[in-house]
C-alpha positions as CSV (number, residue, x, y, z in Angstrom):
1,M,180.0,-123.0,-65.2
2,S,181.3,-122.6,-68.5
3,D,184.0,-119.4,-69.2
4,E,180.9,-118.5,-72.1
5,E,178.2,-118.6,-69.4
6,R,180.5,-116.0,-67.4
7,A,181.4,-114.0,-69.9
8,L,177.5,-113.5,-70.7
9,I,176.4,-112.9,-67.3
10,A,179.2,-110.2,-66.6
11,A,177.9,-108.6,-69.7
12,E,174.3,-108.5,-68.7
13,L,175.4,-107.3,-65.5
14,R,177.3,-104.7,-67.2
15,E,174.3,-103.4,-69.0
16,R,172.6,-103.8,-65.8
17,L,174.4,-101.5,-63.9
18,G,175.1,-99.0,-66.5
19,W,170.9,-98.4,-67.5
20,M,170.7,-98.1,-63.6
21,A,173.3,-95.4,-63.7
22,S,170.9,-93.4,-66.0
23,L,167.6,-92.8,-63.8
24,T,167.1,-90.2,-61.5
25,D,167.0,-90.3,-58.0
26,V,163.4,-91.0,-57.9
27,G,163.7,-94.0,-60.8
28,L,163.2,-91.7,-63.9
29,P,165.3,-92.1,-66.8
30,R,167.1,-89.0,-67.2
31,E,166.6,-88.7,-71.1
32,S,163.0,-89.5,-71.5
33,V,160.5,-91.1,-69.0
34,G,159.3,-93.4,-71.7
35,A,162.6,-95.3,-72.1
36,A,162.2,-98.7,-72.2
37,P,164.1,-100.6,-69.5
38,P,166.6,-102.9,-70.6
39,P,165.4,-106.4,-71.9
40,G,164.4,-108.7,-68.9
41,A,164.5,-105.9,-66.6
42,A,162.0,-105.6,-64.3
43,V,160.3,-102.6,-64.9
44,S,160.0,-100.1,-61.6
45,R,156.5,-97.8,-62.1
46,P,156.9,-94.6,-60.9
47,V,155.6,-94.0,-57.8
48,E,152.3,-91.3,-58.1
49,A,152.5,-89.5,-56.2
50,V,149.0,-89.4,-54.5
51,A,147.7,-86.1,-52.8
52,P,146.3,-87.2,-49.4
53,A,142.6,-87.8,-49.6
54,V,140.8,-85.2,-47.9
55,P,138.4,-86.6,-46.0
56,A,135.1,-85.4,-46.7
57,P,134.0,-83.3,-43.8
58,A,131.9,-84.5,-41.7
59,R,128.4,-83.9,-42.4
60,V,127.5,-81.7,-39.0
61,A,123.7,-82.0,-39.3
62,A,122.2,-78.6,-38.9
63,V,121.0,-78.0,-35.7
64,V,117.6,-76.5,-36.5
65,A,116.0,-74.6,-34.1
66,P,113.2,-76.5,-32.0
67,A,109.6,-74.5,-33.1
68,P,108.8,-72.4,-30.4
69,A,106.1,-74.1,-28.2
70,R,102.4,-73.1,-29.2
71,V,101.6,-71.5,-25.8
72,A,97.2,-72.8,-26.3
73,A,96.0,-69.3,-25.6
74,P,94.1,-69.1,-23.1
75,A,90.0,-70.1,-23.2
76,A,88.5,-66.8,-23.4
77,S,86.0,-67.5,-20.1
78,A,82.4,-66.0,-19.9
79,P,82.7,-63.0,-17.9
80,T,82.0,-63.7,-14.2
81,R,78.3,-62.7,-13.6
82,L,78.3,-60.8,-10.6
83,A,75.4,-61.8,-8.9
84,A,73.2,-59.0,-7.2
85,P,73.4,-57.6,-3.9
86,E,70.4,-59.5,-1.9
87,P,68.3,-56.7,-0.3
88,T,68.7,-56.4,3.3
89,P,65.5,-58.1,4.7
90,A,63.5,-56.0,7.2
91,R,64.9,-56.2,10.6
92,K,62.7,-58.8,12.6
93,P,62.6,-59.7,15.9
94,A,65.0,-62.8,17.1
95,K,63.3,-66.2,16.8
96,S,62.8,-67.9,20.0
97,A,60.7,-71.1,20.1
98,L,56.9,-70.5,20.3
99,P,55.5,-71.4,23.4
100,E,53.1,-74.7,23.4
101,W,49.7,-72.1,23.5
102,A,51.0,-69.7,21.1
103,A,49.6,-72.2,18.4
104,P,45.7,-73.1,18.4
105,N,44.8,-75.4,21.0
106,P,42.8,-78.8,18.7
107,S,41.2,-80.0,22.3
108,A,39.3,-76.7,23.1
109,E,36.0,-77.2,23.3
110,P,33.8,-75.3,21.1
111,S,32.2,-72.2,22.6
112,P,28.7,-71.7,23.3
113,V,29.0,-67.8,23.2
114,P,26.7,-65.9,20.3
115,T,29.2,-64.4,17.9
116,A,27.0,-61.7,18.1
117,G,24.2,-59.5,20.1
118,E,25.1,-57.4,22.7
119,P,28.0,-57.2,24.8
120,E,26.6,-58.0,27.8
121,E,24.1,-60.9,26.5
122,R,27.2,-62.5,24.9
123,L,29.3,-62.0,28.3
124,K,27.1,-63.6,30.4
125,A,27.0,-66.4,28.1
126,L,30.5,-66.7,28.8
127,V,29.9,-67.0,32.5
128,D,27.9,-69.5,32.3
129,W,30.1,-71.2,29.7
130,I,32.8,-70.7,32.1
131,G,30.3,-72.1,35.4
132,N,32.4,-73.9,38.1
133,C,35.3,-74.6,35.8
134,Q,37.6,-77.6,36.8
135,R,39.3,-77.9,33.3
136,C,43.0,-77.5,35.4
137,A,44.7,-78.3,38.1
138,L,44.2,-74.9,39.9
139,A,40.4,-75.7,40.3
140,P,40.7,-77.4,43.6
141,T,43.3,-74.5,45.3
142,R,41.4,-71.2,44.2
143,N,38.7,-69.2,46.2
144,K,36.9,-67.3,43.6
145,I,37.3,-67.5,39.6
146,V,38.5,-63.8,38.7
147,Y,36.8,-63.3,35.4
148,G,37.7,-59.9,34.7
149,Q,35.8,-56.3,34.8
150,G,34.7,-53.0,33.3
151,N,33.1,-51.4,30.6
152,L,32.5,-53.7,28.1
153,R,32.3,-51.0,24.9
154,A,36.2,-50.0,26.3
155,E,38.6,-48.5,24.1
156,I,41.3,-49.8,26.2
157,M,41.6,-53.4,27.7
158,F,44.5,-54.1,29.7
159,V,45.5,-58.1,30.1
160,G,47.2,-59.1,33.0
161,E,48.7,-62.4,33.9
162,A,46.8,-64.5,36.9
163,P,45.0,-63.3,39.7
164,G,46.5,-62.7,43.5
165,A,45.7,-63.5,46.7
166,D,43.8,-60.5,47.0
167,E,42.0,-60.9,43.3
168,D,41.3,-64.5,44.6
169,E,39.9,-63.3,47.9
170,Q,37.4,-60.9,45.9
171,G,36.5,-62.7,42.5
172,L,37.9,-59.2,40.8
173,A,41.2,-58.5,38.8
174,F,43.8,-55.9,40.0
175,V,42.4,-54.8,43.5
176,G,46.1,-55.4,45.6
177,R,48.9,-53.3,45.5
178,A,49.4,-53.6,42.2
179,G,46.1,-53.3,40.9
180,Q,46.5,-50.0,42.6
181,L,49.1,-48.9,41.1
182,L,47.2,-49.6,37.7
183,T,44.3,-47.3,38.7
184,D,47.2,-44.3,39.4
185,I,48.4,-45.3,36.2
186,I,45.1,-45.2,34.1
187,E,43.6,-42.9,35.8
188,K,46.8,-39.9,36.7
189,G,48.6,-40.9,33.2
190,L,46.0,-42.0,31.2
191,K,43.5,-39.2,32.8
192,V,40.6,-41.6,32.3
193,P,38.2,-43.3,35.2
194,R,39.2,-47.1,35.5
195,S,35.7,-47.6,35.0
196,E,36.1,-46.8,31.6
197,V,38.5,-49.4,30.6
198,F,38.4,-53.2,30.9
199,I,40.3,-55.6,32.9
200,A,41.1,-59.1,32.6
201,N,43.8,-61.7,33.0
202,V,45.0,-64.4,30.6
203,I,44.1,-66.7,33.5
204,K,41.3,-66.7,35.5
205,C,42.3,-68.6,39.0
206,R,44.8,-68.4,41.4
207,P,48.3,-70.2,41.0
208,P,49.3,-71.3,44.3
209,Q,52.0,-69.1,46.0
210,N,51.6,-66.5,43.2
211,R,54.3,-69.1,40.7
212,N,54.0,-68.3,37.0
213,P,51.3,-69.6,35.2
214,E,51.5,-73.3,33.4
215,T,50.8,-74.6,29.9
216,A,48.3,-76.4,30.6
217,E,46.7,-73.5,32.9
218,I,46.5,-71.3,30.5
219,L,45.6,-73.6,27.2
220,A,42.6,-74.4,29.5
221,C,42.0,-70.7,29.9
222,Q,42.6,-69.0,26.3
223,P,39.1,-69.7,24.8
224,F,37.6,-67.8,27.9
225,L,40.3,-64.9,27.2
226,E,39.4,-65.0,23.4
227,Q,36.0,-64.4,24.0
228,Q,36.1,-61.4,26.2
229,I,38.3,-59.8,23.5
230,D,36.1,-60.6,20.7
231,I,32.9,-59.4,22.7
232,I,34.8,-55.5,23.5
233,R,36.3,-55.4,20.9
234,P,38.9,-52.5,22.0
235,K,40.6,-50.3,20.1
236,V,43.8,-50.8,21.6
237,L,45.0,-54.0,23.7
238,V,47.7,-53.4,26.6
239,G,50.1,-56.4,27.8
240,L,50.8,-55.9,31.8
241,G,53.7,-58.4,32.1
242,K,55.8,-61.3,30.3
243,F,53.1,-63.6,30.3
244,S,50.2,-61.5,28.7
245,G,52.5,-59.7,25.9
246,Q,53.7,-63.0,24.6
247,W,50.2,-65.0,24.9
248,L,48.7,-61.4,22.8
249,L,51.8,-61.7,20.3
250,K,52.0,-65.1,20.0
251,T,55.9,-65.0,20.9
252,A,58.1,-66.4,22.9
253,E,60.7,-63.3,23.4
254,P,60.9,-60.9,26.9
255,I,58.8,-58.2,27.6
256,S,61.9,-56.0,27.9
257,R,62.2,-56.8,24.1
258,I,59.1,-56.2,22.5
259,R,57.9,-53.7,25.0
260,G,57.7,-49.8,23.7
261,R,56.3,-51.0,19.7
262,F,53.3,-52.3,19.0
263,G,52.0,-55.3,17.7
264,E,48.5,-57.1,16.8
265,Y,46.6,-59.7,17.9
266,K,43.5,-60.3,15.0
267,G,44.0,-57.0,13.9
268,I,44.0,-54.9,17.2
269,P,46.8,-52.9,18.0
270,V,48.6,-54.2,21.2
271,M,51.3,-52.1,23.4
272,P,52.9,-55.0,25.9
273,T,54.8,-53.0,28.8
274,F,55.9,-54.1,32.2
275,H,53.2,-55.4,34.9
276,P,52.6,-53.4,37.9
277,A,54.0,-55.5,40.4
278,Y,57.5,-55.5,38.4
279,L,57.3,-51.8,39.1
280,L,57.0,-52.4,42.5
281,R,60.1,-53.8,42.7
282,N,61.4,-51.7,39.8
283,P,60.2,-47.8,40.4
284,S,62.7,-46.6,37.8
285,A,61.0,-48.8,34.9
286,K,57.7,-46.5,35.5
287,K,59.2,-44.2,32.9
288,D,59.0,-47.0,30.3
289,V,55.5,-47.6,31.2
290,W,54.7,-43.9,31.0
291,E,56.1,-44.0,27.9
292,D,55.0,-47.1,26.4
293,L,51.2,-45.3,27.4
294,K,52.0,-42.0,25.4
295,L,52.2,-44.0,22.6
296,V,48.4,-45.5,23.3
297,L,47.2,-41.9,24.0
298,R,49.0,-41.0,20.2
299,H,47.1,-43.9,18.5
300,L,43.6,-42.9,20.2
301,G,44.7,-39.7,18.8
302,R,44.7,-38.0,22.6
303,S,47.8,-36.3,24.7
304,A,49.9,-37.0,26.9
């Protein structure tokens, strides 16, 4: 390098150093900010103090309160209609299976007995119709048919169950010990002669060993008793014992339940009560029979 070139470089350095000395600590000219830098010098641009960017506030989504749930109003139901209480039915006797003979017997033979005329003539026609009856299994073991006897115009008609040994022997209804007690009931209790009432039975032949009547036997005799009641047409029927009371009222209830209150047979009042044979075995039941018969007297307009 030549001396001339060295001199130029040195002069330039001195000039550059002097200029740099005139700058402030932050690099700005002391006299004027706009003073031009020496020729060829790199212009140092003042550092702009940039305010730190304030970050935009985070957009917080407004918490929207949820709309209150719409509670559906309960549908107005029609007012409950209270059913009117059913009227209490009148007390009826307890139901029980009816005996077979409670219904009409479709195989019964037509009656030849006149539906009108004098009771004596009609009863004779009935006896002729019964004849030497062979309609059930009792025919071979009986001695006599017991038709029944008494006043054909009686106000009171007694109906028993079946003939016993004495009745089978004589052919008359209620002539044994039970018959004697029945006579006392009629004459001492009701205060009427026995001859003024009519006495018959549900069946007209004695069952062996005095057993209970069977269905076939009751059905065979049924038309005859129906005809007797129709001929006499009493004001009151008194059913003596279980089978008579059940036959007259067409029920299967026990005699202990049906006694002491009136029922009806074809428009005729019926008073069921205990059989005289039962009273012989149970004397304490006599007072019950007497109470039943007092109702009969009251129905007839008589005093006990």
